[in-house]
C-alpha positions as CSV (number, residue, x, y, z in Angstrom):
1,M,-7.9,-4.4,66.8
2,T,-4.6,-3.6,64.9
3,Q,-4.4,-0.7,62.6
4,T,-4.3,-3.0,59.6
5,D,-7.6,-4.7,60.7
6,R,-9.4,-1.4,61.4
7,E,-8.1,-0.1,58.0
8,A,-9.8,-3.2,56.4
9,R,-13.1,-2.8,58.4
10,I,-13.3,0.8,57.3
11,L,-12.9,-0.3,53.7
12,D,-15.5,-2.8,54.3
13,V,-17.7,0.0,55.5
14,F,-17.1,2.2,52.4
15,A,-18.0,-0.9,50.1
16,G,-21.2,-1.4,52.1
17,L,-22.3,2.0,51.9
18,A,-21.6,2.0,48.3
19,D,-23.6,-1.2,48.0
20,T,-26.9,0.6,49.4
21,L,-26.7,3.2,47.0
22,V,-29.3,1.5,44.8
23,A,-33.0,2.4,43.7
24,G,-35.2,2.7,46.7
25,Y,-32.5,2.5,49.3
26,D,-33.4,3.6,52.7
27,I,-31.9,6.8,53.6
28,V,-32.3,6.4,57.6
29,E,-30.7,2.9,57.3
30,L,-27.9,4.3,55.3
31,L,-27.4,7.3,58.0
32,Q,-27.7,4.9,60.9
33,T,-25.0,2.6,59.4
34,L,-22.9,5.8,59.1
35,V,-23.0,6.9,62.8
36,D,-22.7,3.2,63.9
37,S,-19.6,2.7,61.7
38,C,-18.1,5.9,63.2
39,R,-18.6,4.7,66.8
40,T,-17.3,1.1,66.0
41,L,-14.1,2.2,63.9
42,L,-13.1,5.4,64.8
43,D,-11.6,6.9,68.4
44,V,-15.0,8.3,69.4
45,S,-17.6,7.2,72.0
46,A,-20.8,8.2,70.1
47,A,-22.0,10.0,67.0
48,G,-25.0,11.7,65.9
49,L,-26.3,13.1,62.6
50,L,-28.3,16.1,61.8
51,L,-30.1,16.5,58.4
52,A,-31.6,19.5,57.0
53,D,-35.3,19.5,56.0
54,E,-36.8,21.2,52.9
55,H,-36.9,24.5,54.8
56,G,-33.2,24.2,55.8
57,D,-33.9,23.5,59.4
58,L,-32.0,20.9,61.0
59,E,-33.4,17.7,62.7
60,V,-31.7,14.5,64.4
61,I,-31.8,11.7,61.8
62,A,-29.6,9.2,63.5
63,S,-27.6,8.7,66.8
64,T,-25.8,6.0,68.3
65,N,-27.4,6.2,71.7
66,E,-29.9,8.2,73.5
67,E,-27.1,10.3,75.1
68,S,-26.0,11.6,72.0
69,R,-29.4,12.1,70.8
70,L,-30.3,14.4,73.7
71,V,-27.0,16.4,73.0
72,E,-28.0,16.8,69.4
73,T,-31.6,17.9,70.3
74,I,-30.4,20.4,72.6
75,Q,-28.1,21.9,70.1
76,L,-31.2,22.3,67.8
77,S,-33.4,24.0,70.5
78,A,-30.6,26.2,71.4
79,E,-29.8,27.0,67.9
80,A,-26.2,26.8,68.8
81,G,-23.5,24.3,68.9
82,P,-20.7,22.7,66.9
83,C,-23.0,21.0,64.6
84,I,-25.0,24.1,63.8
85,D,-21.8,26.0,63.1
86,S,-20.4,23.2,60.8
87,Y,-23.8,23.0,58.6
88,T,-23.8,26.6,58.4
89,M,-20.2,27.2,57.5
90,G,-19.7,23.9,55.6
91,A,-16.5,23.0,57.6
92,V,-15.2,21.0,60.2
93,V,-15.7,22.5,63.8
94,A,-13.3,20.9,66.3
95,V,-13.8,21.3,70.0
96,P,-11.0,19.3,71.9
97,D,-12.1,20.4,75.2
98,I,-15.9,21.0,75.6
99,G,-14.9,22.7,78.9
100,D,-13.6,25.5,76.7
101,A,-16.7,25.9,74.5
102,P,-17.7,29.3,73.9
103,E,-20.6,30.9,76.2
104,R,-23.0,30.9,73.2
105,W,-22.9,27.2,73.3
106,G,-23.9,27.0,76.8
107,R,-26.8,24.7,76.9
108,F,-24.9,22.3,74.5
109,K,-21.9,22.5,76.8
110,H,-23.9,21.7,80.0
111,A,-25.6,18.7,78.3
112,A,-22.5,17.3,76.6
113,L,-20.6,17.4,79.9
114,E,-23.6,16.2,82.1
115,N,-23.6,13.0,79.7
116,G,-20.1,12.4,80.1
117,F,-18.6,13.7,76.8
118,Q,-15.5,15.7,76.8
119,S,-14.7,16.6,73.4
120,T,-16.4,16.7,69.9
121,Y,-15.9,17.1,66.3
122,A,-18.6,18.3,63.8
123,V,-18.0,17.2,60.2
124,P,-20.4,18.7,57.3
125,M,-22.3,16.6,55.0
126,R,-21.3,18.4,51.8
127,L,-21.0,18.0,48.2
128,R,-19.3,21.1,46.5
129,D,-21.5,24.0,47.5
130,T,-24.4,22.1,48.8
131,T,-24.4,21.2,52.5
132,I,-27.2,19.0,53.7
133,G,-26.2,18.4,57.4
134,S,-23.5,17.4,59.9
135,L,-22.0,14.5,61.6
136,N,-21.2,15.0,65.3
137,L,-18.5,12.8,66.7
138,L,-18.4,12.9,70.6
139,R,-15.8,11.5,72.8
140,T,-15.6,10.8,76.4
141,E,-12.1,12.2,76.9
142,A,-10.6,15.6,76.1
143,G,-8.0,15.9,73.4
144,A,-7.8,16.2,69.6
145,L,-9.1,13.6,67.3
146,N,-6.3,12.0,65.3
147,D,-6.0,13.1,61.7
148,H,-6.5,9.6,60.3
149,D,-10.1,9.3,62.1
150,L,-11.1,12.8,61.1
151,R,-10.2,12.0,57.4
152,A,-11.9,8.7,57.6
153,A,-15.0,10.5,59.2
154,Q,-15.2,13.2,56.4
155,A,-14.9,10.6,53.8
156,L,-17.7,8.4,55.2
157,A,-20.0,11.5,55.4
158,D,-18.9,12.4,51.9
159,V,-20.0,8.9,50.6
160,A,-23.4,9.3,52.3
161,T,-23.9,12.8,51.0
162,I,-23.2,11.7,47.5
163,G,-25.7,8.8,47.9
164,I,-28.4,11.2,49.0
165,L,-27.8,13.6,46.2
166,H,-26.9,10.8,43.7
167,E,-27.8,11.6,40.1
168,R,-29.8,14.6,40.8
169,S,-30.3,17.2,38.3
170,M,-31.9,20.8,38.3
171,R,-35.4,19.2,38.0
172,A,-34.6,16.7,40.6
173,T,-33.7,19.4,43.4
174,E,-37.3,19.2,44.6
175,T,-37.2,15.5,44.5
176,T,-34.2,15.5,46.7
177,R,-36.0,18.0,49.2
178,E,-38.9,15.5,49.2
179,Q,-36.7,12.5,49.9
180,L,-34.9,14.2,52.7
181,Q,-38.4,15.3,54.2
182,R,-39.8,11.8,53.9
183,A,-36.5,10.4,55.8
184,L,-37.2,13.1,58.5
185,N,-40.9,12.1,58.7
186,T,-39.8,8.3,58.8
187,R,-37.7,9.0,61.9
188,V,-40.6,10.4,63.7
189,T,-42.4,7.1,63.1
190,I,-39.4,5.0,64.2
191,E,-39.2,7.1,67.3
192,Q,-42.9,6.2,67.9
193,A,-42.1,2.5,67.1
194,K,-39.4,2.5,69.5
195,G,-41.8,3.8,72.2
196,V,-44.2,0.9,71.3
197,L,-41.6,-1.7,71.7
198,A,-40.3,-0.3,74.9
199,Q,-43.6,-0.5,76.6
200,T,-44.7,-3.8,75.3
201,H,-41.4,-5.3,76.1
202,D,-40.4,-3.5,79.2
203,V,-37.0,-2.3,77.6
204,G,-35.1,0.8,77.3
205,M,-35.2,3.0,74.0
206,E,-32.1,1.5,72.6
207,D,-32.8,-1.9,73.1
208,A,-36.3,-1.3,71.3
209,F,-34.4,0.3,68.4
210,E,-32.3,-2.7,68.1
211,M,-35.4,-5.0,68.1
212,L,-36.8,-2.9,65.5
213,R,-33.7,-2.9,63.3
214,G,-33.2,-6.8,64.0
215,Y,-36.8,-7.5,62.8
216,A,-36.4,-5.4,59.7
217,R,-33.2,-7.1,58.7
218,S,-34.3,-10.8,59.6
219,H,-37.5,-10.1,57.4
220,Q,-35.7,-8.2,54.7
221,M,-38.2,-5.2,55.2
222,P,-37.3,-1.6,55.1
223,L,-36.9,-0.3,58.6
224,S,-39.5,2.6,57.8
225,M,-42.3,0.0,56.9
226,V,-41.8,-2.0,60.0
227,A,-41.9,1.0,62.2
228,E,-45.1,2.2,60.5
229,Q,-46.8,-1.1,60.8
230,L,-45.9,-1.2,64.4
231,V,-47.3,2.1,65.1
232,Q,-50.4,1.6,63.2
233,R,-50.7,-1.8,65.3
234,R,-50.7,-3.8,61.9
235,L,-47.6,-5.7,63.2
236,I,-46.9,-7.3,66.7
237,F,-43.7,-8.9,67.8
């Protein structure tokens, strides 16, 4: 892919994200599109996204594969890692060489290296003074992420953040928190649906997720609805 082609595709992604910001849009699908786009268009091997619930506790809401999801989960369980710091400080946290990560990130460091990741960048999902999560970019080679890709990642995260917090006023603060909480609850249901498909079709969790998304798209149904109906056995495919 040439630089010109890649820039054109990045613009297409921005347009696509903006197009989803309509009434009743699916937050989980929006954020999954964000991490998938980062992996496809930027110099990264995987991406994951942590979103804060109504109590300010982070949860994994989207990831490009099971390895990146595992790394994110371990950060949460250890309460330490670049994504945690990025969310807390509202700033980019760069780790060009995970092997040099501080000792307090020990569990994250071990999990990342064990899964083949050598460097990572955590980008805050922030709008002015409000930070609602962080985007983690993982790479299988050590070294700095180029400035162009880092700016693009921050811009994509900003668009998604604006979408989630779109047209919210003081009274709507609680509505926003409830919306984020629903997204986190939906993710639990999606994980359960992935398990159902993995078992019934004898496939891996990533393939199960692609089946789930494919069905939702082909039938023009929200991802959350398909997952819920699968878990409740009201839908079989």
